[in-house]
Each structure stands twice: as structure tokens, then as C-alpha cells.
SEMIMI-284208 format. One record per residue (C-alpha): residue number from 0; x, y, z. Coordinates in pm, whole numbers, plus 50000, padded with zeros to 5 digits. Layout:
REM SEMIMI-284208
<atom><k>NUM</k><px>X</px><py>Y</py><pz>Z</pz></atom>
...
//
This chain:
REM SEMIMI-284208
<atom><k>0</k><px>50006</px><py>49995</py><pz>50009</pz></atom>
<atom><k>1</k><px>50138</px><py>50355</py><pz>49921</pz></atom>
<atom><k>2</k><px>50137</px><py>50601</py><pz>50188</pz></atom>
<atom><k>3</k><px>49865</px><py>50858</py><pz>50189</pz></atom>
<atom><k>4</k><px>49665</px><py>50641</py><pz>49960</pz></atom>
<atom><k>5</k><px>49291</px><py>50567</py><pz>50001</pz></atom>
<atom><k>6</k><px>49120</px><py>50513</py><pz>50331</pz></atom>
<atom><k>7</k><px>49080</px><py>50151</py><pz>50413</pz></atom>
<atom><k>8</k><px>48945</px><py>50208</py><pz>50776</pz></atom>
<atom><k>9</k><px>48611</px><py>50283</py><pz>50898</pz></atom>
<atom><k>10</k><px>48526</px><py>50642</py><pz>50874</pz></atom>
<atom><k>11</k><px>48357</px><py>50844</py><pz>51121</pz></atom>
<atom><k>12</k><px>48006</px><py>50942</py><pz>51145</pz></atom>
<atom><k>13</k><px>48070</px><py>51296</py><pz>51172</pz></atom>
<atom><k>14</k><px>47929</px><py>51525</py><pz>50906</pz></atom>
<atom><k>15</k><px>48205</px><py>51633</py><pz>50720</pz></atom>
<atom><k>16</k><px>48159</px><py>51972</py><pz>50545</pz></atom>
<atom><k>17</k><px>48172</px><py>52046</py><pz>50194</pz></atom>
<atom><k>18</k><px>48374</px><py>52309</py><pz>50044</pz></atom>
<atom><k>19</k><px>48518</px><py>52429</py><pz>49710</pz></atom>
<atom><k>20</k><px>48812</px><py>52186</py><pz>49684</pz></atom>
<atom><k>21</k><px>49095</px><py>52257</py><pz>49440</pz></atom>
<atom><k>22</k><px>48961</px><py>51951</py><pz>49244</pz></atom>
<atom><k>23</k><px>48638</px><py>52100</py><pz>49207</pz></atom>
<atom><k>24</k><px>48447</px><py>51803</py><pz>49345</pz></atom>
<atom><k>25</k><px>48272</px><py>51975</py><pz>49621</pz></atom>
<atom><k>26</k><px>48464</px><py>51834</py><pz>49910</pz></atom>
<atom><k>27</k><px>48735</px><py>52027</py><pz>50121</pz></atom>
<atom><k>28</k><px>49044</px><py>51822</py><pz>50163</pz></atom>
<atom><k>29</k><px>49088</px><py>51691</py><pz>50516</pz></atom>
<atom><k>30</k><px>49323</px><py>51474</py><pz>50744</pz></atom>
<atom><k>31</k><px>49010</px><py>51231</py><pz>50787</pz></atom>
<atom><k>32</k><px>49096</px><py>51128</py><pz>50419</pz></atom>
<atom><k>33</k><px>49466</px><py>51025</py><pz>50492</pz></atom>
<atom><k>34</k><px>49620</px><py>50708</py><pz>50610</pz></atom>
<atom><k>35</k><px>49815</px><py>50874</py><pz>50875</pz></atom>
<atom><k>36</k><px>49521</px><py>50998</py><pz>51051</pz></atom>
<atom><k>37</k><px>49354</px><py>50659</py><pz>51065</pz></atom>
<atom><k>38</k><px>49669</px><py>50472</py><pz>51159</pz></atom>
<atom><k>39</k><px>49688</px><py>50724</py><pz>51449</pz></atom>
<atom><k>40</k><px>49323</px><py>50665</py><pz>51550</pz></atom>
<atom><k>41</k><px>49335</px><py>50284</py><pz>51556</pz></atom>
<atom><k>42</k><px>49670</px><py>50296</py><pz>51744</pz></atom>
<atom><k>43</k><px>49498</px><py>50492</py><pz>52037</pz></atom>
<atom><k>44</k><px>49186</px><py>50250</py><pz>52016</pz></atom>
<atom><k>45</k><px>49401</px><py>49949</py><pz>52022</pz></atom>
<atom><k>46</k><px>49595</px><py>50062</py><pz>52333</pz></atom>
<atom><k>47</k><px>49231</px><py>50171</py><pz>52487</pz></atom>
<atom><k>48</k><px>49115</px><py>49820</py><pz>52417</pz></atom>
<atom><k>49</k><px>49429</px><py>49651</py><pz>52559</pz></atom>
<atom><k>50</k><px>49397</px><py>49853</py><pz>52887</pz></atom>
<atom><k>51</k><px>49036</px><py>49890</py><pz>52932</pz></atom>
<atom><k>52</k><px>48852</px><py>49638</py><pz>52690</pz></atom>
<atom><k>53</k><px>48675</px><py>49935</py><pz>52525</pz></atom>
<atom><k>54</k><px>48606</px><py>49832</py><pz>52161</pz></atom>
<atom><k>55</k><px>48582</px><py>50194</py><pz>52055</pz></atom>
<atom><k>56</k><px>48347</px><py>50373</py><pz>51827</pz></atom>
<atom><k>57</k><px>48058</px><py>50231</py><pz>51616</pz></atom>
<atom><k>58</k><px>48044</px><py>50440</py><pz>51291</pz></atom>
<atom><k>59</k><px>47703</px><py>50561</py><pz>51233</pz></atom>
<atom><k>60</k><px>47591</px><py>50388</py><pz>51558</pz></atom>
<atom><k>61</k><px>47428</px><py>50054</py><pz>51637</pz></atom>
<atom><k>62</k><px>47124</px><py>50130</py><pz>51425</pz></atom>
<atom><k>63</k><px>47331</px><py>50146</py><pz>51112</pz></atom>
<atom><k>64</k><px>47433</px><py>49772</py><pz>51154</pz></atom>
<atom><k>65</k><px>47077</px><py>49657</py><pz>51248</pz></atom>
<atom><k>66</k><px>46970</px><py>49812</py><pz>50935</pz></atom>
<atom><k>67</k><px>47209</px><py>49635</py><pz>50724</pz></atom>
<atom><k>68</k><px>47133</px><py>49313</py><pz>50897</pz></atom>
<atom><k>69</k><px>46755</px><py>49354</py><pz>50865</pz></atom>
<atom><k>70</k><px>46787</px><py>49414</py><pz>50483</pz></atom>
<atom><k>71</k><px>46997</px><py>49092</py><pz>50455</pz></atom>
<atom><k>72</k><px>46750</px><py>48911</py><pz>50674</pz></atom>
<atom><k>73</k><px>46450</px><py>49032</py><pz>50469</pz></atom>
<atom><k>74</k><px>46627</px><py>48928</py><pz>50146</pz></atom>
<atom><k>75</k><px>46709</px><py>48591</py><pz>50279</pz></atom>
<atom><k>76</k><px>47077</px><py>48625</py><pz>50200</pz></atom>
<atom><k>77</k><px>47224</px><py>48276</py><pz>50256</pz></atom>
<atom><k>78</k><px>47439</px><py>48234</py><pz>50562</pz></atom>
<atom><k>79</k><px>47730</px><py>48102</py><pz>50373</pz></atom>
<atom><k>80</k><px>47728</px><py>48386</py><pz>50119</pz></atom>
<atom><k>81</k><px>48067</px><py>48562</py><pz>50101</pz></atom>
<atom><k>82</k><px>48067</px><py>48903</py><pz>50256</pz></atom>
<atom><k>83</k><px>48342</px><py>49165</py><pz>50255</pz></atom>
<atom><k>84</k><px>48322</px><py>49475</py><pz>50510</pz></atom>
<atom><k>85</k><px>48533</px><py>49743</py><pz>50312</pz></atom>
<atom><k>86</k><px>48722</px><py>49944</py><pz>50586</pz></atom>
<atom><k>87</k><px>48621</px><py>49720</py><pz>50876</pz></atom>
<atom><k>88</k><px>48789</px><py>49920</py><pz>51143</pz></atom>
<atom><k>89</k><px>48750</px><py>49759</py><pz>51487</pz></atom>
<atom><k>90</k><px>48544</px><py>49473</py><pz>51340</pz></atom>
<atom><k>91</k><px>48243</px><py>49504</py><pz>51569</pz></atom>
<atom><k>92</k><px>48022</px><py>49477</py><pz>51252</pz></atom>
<atom><k>93</k><px>48187</px><py>49154</py><pz>51169</pz></atom>
<atom><k>94</k><px>48113</px><py>49033</py><pz>51523</pz></atom>
<atom><k>95</k><px>47747</px><py>49128</py><pz>51466</pz></atom>
<atom><k>96</k><px>47730</px><py>48953</py><pz>51129</pz></atom>
<atom><k>97</k><px>47864</px><py>48610</py><pz>51291</pz></atom>
<atom><k>98</k><px>47646</px><py>48673</py><pz>51602</pz></atom>
<atom><k>99</k><px>47443</px><py>48370</py><pz>51588</pz></atom>
<atom><k>100</k><px>47479</px><py>48021</py><pz>51511</pz></atom>
<atom><k>101</k><px>47252</px><py>47707</py><pz>51529</pz></atom>
<atom><k>102</k><px>47317</px><py>47355</py><pz>51678</pz></atom>
<atom><k>103</k><px>47119</px><py>47064</py><pz>51559</pz></atom>
<atom><k>104</k><px>47121</px><py>46783</py><pz>51786</pz></atom>
<atom><k>105</k><px>46984</px><py>46448</py><pz>51708</pz></atom>
<atom><k>106</k><px>47174</px><py>46207</py><pz>51936</pz></atom>
<atom><k>107</k><px>47361</px><py>46271</py><pz>52265</pz></atom>
<atom><k>108</k><px>47700</px><py>46389</py><pz>52200</pz></atom>
<atom><k>109</k><px>48000</px><py>46582</py><pz>52346</pz></atom>
<atom><k>110</k><px>48047</px><py>46953</py><pz>52236</pz></atom>
<atom><k>111</k><px>48334</px><py>47193</py><pz>52269</pz></atom>
<atom><k>112</k><px>48217</px><py>47537</py><pz>52385</pz></atom>
<atom><k>113</k><px>48507</px><py>47797</py><pz>52457</pz></atom>
<atom><k>114</k><px>48746</px><py>47505</py><pz>52518</pz></atom>
<atom><k>115</k><px>48513</px><py>47358</py><pz>52768</pz></atom>
<atom><k>116</k><px>48374</px><py>46991</py><pz>52712</pz></atom>
<atom><k>117</k><px>48004</px><py>46972</py><pz>52766</pz></atom>
<atom><k>118</k><px>47745</px><py>46679</py><pz>52704</pz></atom>
<atom><k>119</k><px>47441</px><py>46739</py><pz>52525</pz></atom>
<atom><k>120</k><px>47093</px><py>46562</py><pz>52486</pz></atom>
<atom><k>121</k><px>46901</px><py>46591</py><pz>52178</pz></atom>
<atom><k>122</k><px>46698</px><py>46921</py><pz>52207</pz></atom>
<atom><k>123</k><px>46648</px><py>46979</py><pz>51838</pz></atom>
<atom><k>124</k><px>46752</px><py>47333</py><pz>51737</pz></atom>
<atom><k>125</k><px>46915</px><py>47573</py><pz>51973</pz></atom>
<atom><k>126</k><px>47048</px><py>47909</py><pz>51876</pz></atom>
<atom><k>127</k><px>47337</px><py>48043</py><pz>52052</pz></atom>
<atom><k>128</k><px>47512</px><py>48395</py><pz>51995</pz></atom>
<atom><k>129</k><px>47872</px><py>48449</py><pz>52015</pz></atom>
<atom><k>130</k><px>47845</px><py>48808</py><pz>51929</pz></atom>
<atom><k>131</k><px>47885</px><py>49103</py><pz>52150</pz></atom>
<atom><k>132</k><px>47539</px><py>49092</py><pz>52245</pz></atom>
<atom><k>133</k><px>47492</px><py>48722</py><pz>52361</pz></atom>
<atom><k>134</k><px>47141</px><py>48577</py><pz>52271</pz></atom>
<atom><k>135</k><px>47186</px><py>48265</py><pz>52463</pz></atom>
<atom><k>136</k><px>47485</px><py>48197</py><pz>52687</pz></atom>
<atom><k>137</k><px>47539</px><py>47804</py><pz>52752</pz></atom>
<atom><k>138</k><px>47608</px><py>47767</py><pz>53125</pz></atom>
<atom><k>139</k><px>47710</px><py>47498</py><pz>53335</pz></atom>
<atom><k>140</k><px>47440</px><py>47218</py><pz>53374</pz></atom>
<atom><k>141</k><px>47404</px><py>46884</py><pz>53562</pz></atom>
<atom><k>142</k><px>47241</px><py>46556</py><pz>53456</pz></atom>
<atom><k>143</k><px>47327</px><py>46616</py><pz>53084</pz></atom>
<atom><k>144</k><px>47075</px><py>46904</py><pz>53030</pz></atom>
<atom><k>145</k><px>47150</px><py>47241</py><pz>52884</pz></atom>
<atom><k>146</k><px>47090</px><py>47563</py><pz>53119</pz></atom>
<atom><k>147</k><px>47014</px><py>47851</py><pz>52868</pz></atom>
<atom><k>148</k><px>47003</px><py>48203</py><pz>52970</pz></atom>
<atom><k>149</k><px>46835</px><py>48424</py><pz>52734</pz></atom>
<atom><k>150</k><px>46954</px><py>48789</py><pz>52704</pz></atom>
<atom><k>151</k><px>46865</px><py>48941</py><pz>52388</pz></atom>
<atom><k>152</k><px>46704</px><py>48869</py><pz>52044</pz></atom>
<atom><k>153</k><px>46894</px><py>48646</py><pz>51785</pz></atom>
<atom><k>154</k><px>47078</px><py>48811</py><pz>51494</pz></atom>
<atom><k>155</k><px>47254</px><py>48665</py><pz>51226</pz></atom>
<atom><k>156</k><px>47531</px><py>48389</py><pz>51179</pz></atom>
<atom><k>157</k><px>47708</px><py>48437</py><pz>50862</pz></atom>
<atom><k>158</k><px>47999</px><py>48181</py><pz>50814</pz></atom>
<atom><k>159</k><px>48199</px><py>48338</py><pz>50526</pz></atom>
<atom><k>160</k><px>48285</px><py>48692</py><pz>50600</pz></atom>
<atom><k>161</k><px>48609</px><py>48904</py><pz>50560</pz></atom>
<atom><k>162</k><px>48728</px><py>49237</py><pz>50678</pz></atom>
<atom><k>163</k><px>49002</px><py>49435</py><pz>50530</pz></atom>
<atom><k>164</k><px>49158</px><py>49764</py><pz>50628</pz></atom>
<atom><k>165</k><px>49449</px><py>49934</py><pz>50520</pz></atom>
<atom><k>166</k><px>49562</px><py>50028</py><pz>50859</pz></atom>
<atom><k>167</k><px>49768</px><py>49737</py><pz>51048</pz></atom>
<atom><k>168</k><px>49638</px><py>49886</py><pz>51388</pz></atom>
<atom><k>169</k><px>49281</px><py>49849</py><pz>51263</pz></atom>
<atom><k>170</k><px>49322</px><py>49469</py><pz>51178</pz></atom>
<atom><k>171</k><px>49530</px><py>49401</py><pz>51504</pz></atom>
<atom><k>172</k><px>49229</px><py>49578</py><pz>51715</pz></atom>
<atom><k>173</k><px>48958</px><py>49393</py><pz>51529</pz></atom>
<atom><k>174</k><px>49155</px><py>49075</py><pz>51561</pz></atom>
<atom><k>175</k><px>49175</px><py>49114</py><pz>51931</pz></atom>
<atom><k>176</k><px>48819</px><py>49204</py><pz>51961</pz></atom>
<atom><k>177</k><px>48710</px><py>48891</py><pz>51761</pz></atom>
<atom><k>178</k><px>48941</px><py>48681</py><pz>51960</pz></atom>
<atom><k>179</k><px>48790</px><py>48791</py><pz>52290</pz></atom>
<atom><k>180</k><px>48446</px><py>48715</py><pz>52164</pz></atom>
<atom><k>181</k><px>48572</px><py>48355</py><pz>52102</pz></atom>
<atom><k>182</k><px>48523</px><py>48374</py><pz>51730</pz></atom>
<atom><k>183</k><px>48744</px><py>48191</py><pz>51470</pz></atom>
<atom><k>184</k><px>48573</px><py>48191</py><pz>51144</pz></atom>
<atom><k>185</k><px>48618</px><py>48560</py><pz>51034</pz></atom>
<atom><k>186</k><px>48902</px><py>48646</py><pz>50780</pz></atom>
<atom><k>187</k><px>49098</px><py>48941</py><pz>50837</pz></atom>
<atom><k>188</k><px>49349</px><py>49130</py><pz>50606</pz></atom>
<atom><k>189</k><px>49567</px><py>49426</py><pz>50596</pz></atom>
<atom><k>190</k><px>49452</px><py>49537</py><pz>50250</pz></atom>
<atom><k>191</k><px>49437</px><py>49864</py><pz>50043</pz></atom>
<atom><k>192</k><px>49098</px><py>49841</py><pz>49856</pz></atom>
<atom><k>193</k><px>49214</px><py>50088</py><pz>49583</pz></atom>
<atom><k>194</k><px>49498</px><py>49832</py><pz>49494</pz></atom>
<atom><k>195</k><px>49317</px><py>49505</py><pz>49598</pz></atom>
<atom><k>196</k><px>49518</px><py>49178</py><pz>49568</pz></atom>
<atom><k>197</k><px>49420</px><py>48912</py><pz>49340</pz></atom>
<atom><k>198</k><px>49281</px><py>48690</py><pz>49617</pz></atom>
<atom><k>199</k><px>49018</px><py>48972</py><pz>49703</pz></atom>
<atom><k>200</k><px>48742</px><py>48861</py><pz>49463</pz></atom>
<atom><k>201</k><px>48417</px><py>48674</py><pz>49410</pz></atom>
<atom><k>202</k><px>48189</px><py>48833</py><pz>49697</pz></atom>
<atom><k>203</k><px>47842</px><py>48810</py><pz>49707</pz></atom>
<atom><k>204</k><px>47807</px><py>49121</py><pz>49943</pz></atom>
<atom><k>205</k><px>48026</px><py>49419</py><pz>49996</pz></atom>
<atom><k>206</k><px>47966</px><py>49659</py><pz>50249</pz></atom>
<atom><k>207</k><px>48082</px><py>50017</py><pz>50315</pz></atom>
<atom><k>208</k><px>47997</px><py>50251</py><pz>50622</pz></atom>
<atom><k>209</k><px>48212</px><py>50554</py><pz>50577</pz></atom>
<atom><k>210</k><px>48499</px><py>50440</py><pz>50374</pz></atom>
<atom><k>211</k><px>48393</px><py>50585</py><pz>50059</pz></atom>
<atom><k>212</k><px>48319</px><py>50905</py><pz>50241</pz></atom>
<atom><k>213</k><px>48680</px><py>50911</py><pz>50374</pz></atom>
<atom><k>214</k><px>48813</px><py>50853</py><pz>50041</pz></atom>
<atom><k>215</k><px>48629</px><py>51163</py><pz>49923</pz></atom>
<atom><k>216</k><px>48822</px><py>51381</py><pz>50149</pz></atom>
<atom><k>217</k><px>49164</px><py>51261</py><pz>50057</pz></atom>
<atom><k>218</k><px>49371</px><py>51562</py><pz>49975</pz></atom>
<atom><k>219</k><px>49583</px><py>51364</py><pz>49711</pz></atom>
<atom><k>220</k><px>49349</px><py>51361</py><pz>49405</pz></atom>
<atom><k>221</k><px>49025</px><py>51233</py><pz>49576</pz></atom>
<atom><k>222</k><px>48841</px><py>51226</py><pz>49222</pz></atom>
<atom><k>223</k><px>49063</px><py>50970</py><pz>49081</pz></atom>
<atom><k>224</k><px>49055</px><py>50773</py><pz>49392</pz></atom>
<atom><k>225</k><px>48687</px><py>50745</py><pz>49409</pz></atom>
<atom><k>226</k><px>48686</px><py>50619</py><pz>49050</pz></atom>
<atom><k>227</k><px>48955</px><py>50384</py><pz>49132</pz></atom>
<atom><k>228</k><px>48725</px><py>50270</py><pz>49424</pz></atom>
<atom><k>229</k><px>48429</px><py>50192</py><pz>49187</pz></atom>
<atom><k>230</k><px>48667</px><py>49997</py><pz>48953</pz></atom>
<atom><k>231</k><px>48805</px><py>49792</py><pz>49257</pz></atom>
<atom><k>232</k><px>48434</px><py>49720</py><pz>49384</pz></atom>
<atom><k>233</k><px>48358</px><py>49575</py><pz>49041</pz></atom>
<atom><k>234</k><px>48654</px><py>49364</py><pz>49039</pz></atom>
<atom><k>235</k><px>48588</px><py>49229</py><pz>49396</pz></atom>
<atom><k>236</k><px>48207</px><py>49173</py><pz>49366</pz></atom>
<atom><k>237</k><px>48014</px><py>48908</py><pz>49171</pz></atom>
<atom><k>238</k><px>47805</px><py>48992</py><pz>48900</pz></atom>
<atom><k>239</k><px>47430</px><py>49034</py><pz>49061</pz></atom>
<atom><k>240</k><px>47604</px><py>49083</py><pz>49384</pz></atom>
<atom><k>241</k><px>47508</px><py>49355</py><pz>49617</pz></atom>
<atom><k>242</k><px>47687</px><py>49641</py><pz>49740</pz></atom>
<atom><k>243</k><px>47549</px><py>49825</py><pz>50066</pz></atom>
<atom><k>244</k><px>47668</px><py>50166</py><pz>50143</pz></atom>
<atom><k>245</k><px>47619</px><py>50412</py><pz>50431</pz></atom>
<atom><k>246</k><px>47732</px><py>50769</py><pz>50380</pz></atom>
<atom><k>247</k><px>47708</px><py>51099</py><pz>50555</pz></atom>
<atom><k>248</k><px>47885</px><py>51296</py><pz>50293</pz></atom>
<atom><k>249</k><px>47680</px><py>51177</py><pz>49983</pz></atom>
<atom><k>250</k><px>47320</px><py>51209</py><pz>49887</pz></atom>
<atom><k>251</k><px>47106</px><py>50931</py><pz>49722</pz></atom>
<atom><k>252</k><px>47131</px><py>51119</py><pz>49380</pz></atom>
<atom><k>253</k><px>47512</px><py>51188</py><pz>49419</pz></atom>
<atom><k>254</k><px>47577</px><py>50815</py><pz>49505</pz></atom>
<atom><k>255</k><px>47363</px><py>50695</py><pz>49196</pz></atom>
<atom><k>256</k><px>47592</px><py>50929</py><pz>48980</pz></atom>
<atom><k>257</k><px>47931</px><py>50808</py><pz>49141</pz></atom>
<atom><k>258</k><px>47817</px><py>50426</py><pz>49109</pz></atom>
<atom><k>259</k><px>47656</px><py>50465</py><pz>48769</pz></atom>
<atom><k>260</k><px>47901</px><py>50251</py><pz>48585</pz></atom>
<atom><k>261</k><px>47821</px><py>49874</py><pz>48625</pz></atom>
<atom><k>262</k><px>47579</px><py>49911</py><pz>48913</pz></atom>
<atom><k>263</k><px>47208</px><py>49978</py><pz>48940</pz></atom>
<atom><k>264</k><px>47036</px><py>50108</py><pz>49245</pz></atom>
<atom><k>265</k><px>46839</px><py>49795</py><pz>49398</pz></atom>
<atom><k>266</k><px>46701</px><py>49966</py><pz>49709</pz></atom>
<atom><k>267</k><px>46711</px><py>50274</py><pz>49929</pz></atom>
<atom><k>268</k><px>46715</px><py>50190</py><pz>50303</pz></atom>
<atom><k>269</k><px>46533</px><py>50410</py><pz>50558</pz></atom>
<atom><k>270</k><px>46752</px><py>50642</py><pz>50766</pz></atom>
<atom><k>271</k><px>46684</px><py>50914</py><pz>51020</pz></atom>
<atom><k>272</k><px>46524</px><py>51231</py><pz>50906</pz></atom>
<atom><k>273</k><px>46566</px><py>51573</py><pz>51030</pz></atom>
<atom><k>274</k><px>46375</px><py>51903</py><pz>50985</pz></atom>
<atom><k>275</k><px>46521</px><py>52260</py><pz>50999</pz></atom>
<atom><k>276</k><px>46391</px><py>52592</py><pz>50883</pz></atom>
<atom><k>277</k><px>46103</px><py>52429</py><pz>50703</pz></atom>
<atom><k>278</k><px>46291</px><py>52189</py><pz>50549</pz></atom>
<atom><k>279</k><px>46343</px><py>51803</py><pz>50599</pz></atom>
<atom><k>280</k><px>46627</px><py>51566</py><pz>50479</pz></atom>
<atom><k>281</k><px>46802</px><py>51265</py><pz>50585</pz></atom>
<atom><k>282</k><px>47127</px><py>51263</py><pz>50807</pz></atom>
<atom><k>283</k><px>47284</px><py>50981</py><pz>50616</pz></atom>
<atom><k>284</k><px>47203</px><py>50804</py><pz>50296</pz></atom>
<atom><k>285</k><px>47192</px><py>50426</py><pz>50271</pz></atom>
<atom><k>286</k><px>47178</px><py>50249</py><pz>49947</pz></atom>
<atom><k>287</k><px>47187</px><py>49919</py><pz>49812</pz></atom>
<atom><k>288</k><px>47347</px><py>49856</py><pz>49463</pz></atom>
<atom><k>289</k><px>47354</px><py>49554</py><pz>49237</pz></atom>
<atom><k>290</k><px>47633</px><py>49476</py><pz>49009</pz></atom>
<atom><k>291</k><px>47514</px><py>49443</py><pz>48644</pz></atom>
//
């Protein structure tokens, strides 16, 4: 990856201002668009996690994650579909995607759960969550019976997901959080999305929560970097695959223009609205594109 290249990390939910940039693309260059900025951010967050266990910021809030998961659930996206989180940051969204898995027991057997051996009687279908918000926690039991403690609603259980970020500290942080959650089926890689490796391809779903926003603020020819982003997306996403983007810098109409080549709008997702001075609008845009 080249220094000062695109932003591969999770972009912030702050509303970045527009201005007459030298490139004439409507955005004022900002440190938020540089690799150095995000390296420093995730180095701090990694240290905070190591000292206090704080996972850090959830870009666009928890509702943004729930919104995407609801869409995937409503459209019955297969749990073995390959999913790529572009600019995964602290990896919290990956944890939520894995969140839930199912156990089907037909005969008494011995299972391993968090390195502890447990005995299980046939109980049909049991959903367990290993995400940050546990759905069911398997506890100690006697006489070969499960004791299940319900804590919250089940989410999803994707089994073929990957997260990339061009910041090594972000990947180290997300790896530490994923390990703490006891998850092992998440692939992480330091990767510059503007110059993706040949291994990065064939995904059914690609997700962006702020990364394209940050690229738009890069002081070094952001216009060309945005074009390269679209080319990279076309490379890694399967034909008829879906691209879910959440942005606080771009409107629906602007995103339609940015992704007009090779993609078509599939659906606009509902986002919070605000009213001011007699006018109303959305604080963020959330769109689903399909590769043509």
C-alpha cells in the first residue's frame, strides 16, 4: 500500500463539510481522508482496548448495523454467502454478522464450547450467539441438560465473512476483539482497497460504512481515488452481487451518479430524518446497489 493512499478504515460518523476543493469535486480536503490519520486513530483505540476492554466507536451507531442486517435477513441472503466489510475498523460489525449460529442435535454427543467439554442431549434446534450481545449463553449444567440463559434477540450467523482495512492497527484491534468474543471463522487482512490483491474477489455482498466518505476527503486527487474505488468494487463483487453503502457525505442522487457505471440501484434503506428551517432531509444515505 502506498503512503497517503485511500482510506481503508472505518470512517467516522461526523458530518464532514463540503467546500470548494481545488479538484472542484465539492469536498474540502481533510486529514480524515489520509492513512496517517486513521493509523493514529486505531493505534489509540488498540491501546484503549488493551487497557480497558473498550471496543471503540461504532460508525453511524448501532442502528446502522441493525439496518444492514435487517435488509440481509429480509432478502434471505444465505448464511454461507461471502461478505466483505470494506474498511472494517474495529471489526464490531463483523462480530454482529457472525453473531448467531445454530446447533442441531439428534443424538447425545459431546461438544466443545469455549474450550470446555459439555454433554448434550438431543434438544432439536438451539440458537446460540457468540457476538457482543449474547443471545443465549451456554452455562454449566447437570444431568446432561443444557441451562440456557436468554439475554437478547438473535441476530445473524454468517459463516463466510472477511474484513479488510489498510491500517495494520485496525486489523490488530479487530483481531483482538474477535478473539475476545471467541470467534474463529472471520478472515481479516491488511488490504488497500484501491489496489486489491488478486485473492480479494468473488464476494456476494460488499459493505461500506464510511470508507467511501473518507476517500472523498483525501487531499491527494480524491476524484481519481473515487473512480478507482468503483473499479475495485467491480473487481471484487460477483455479477448480481450487492453493494450496501452508508454515507454521511453523499446524497442518494450523488451516489447514484458515482456508481452509475456497472451498478444499478436496488433499494434505498430508510434512515433518520431531520427538519430545520421548514426543510427536511436525511442525516445519512443508505443504498443497496446491484452489480450488472
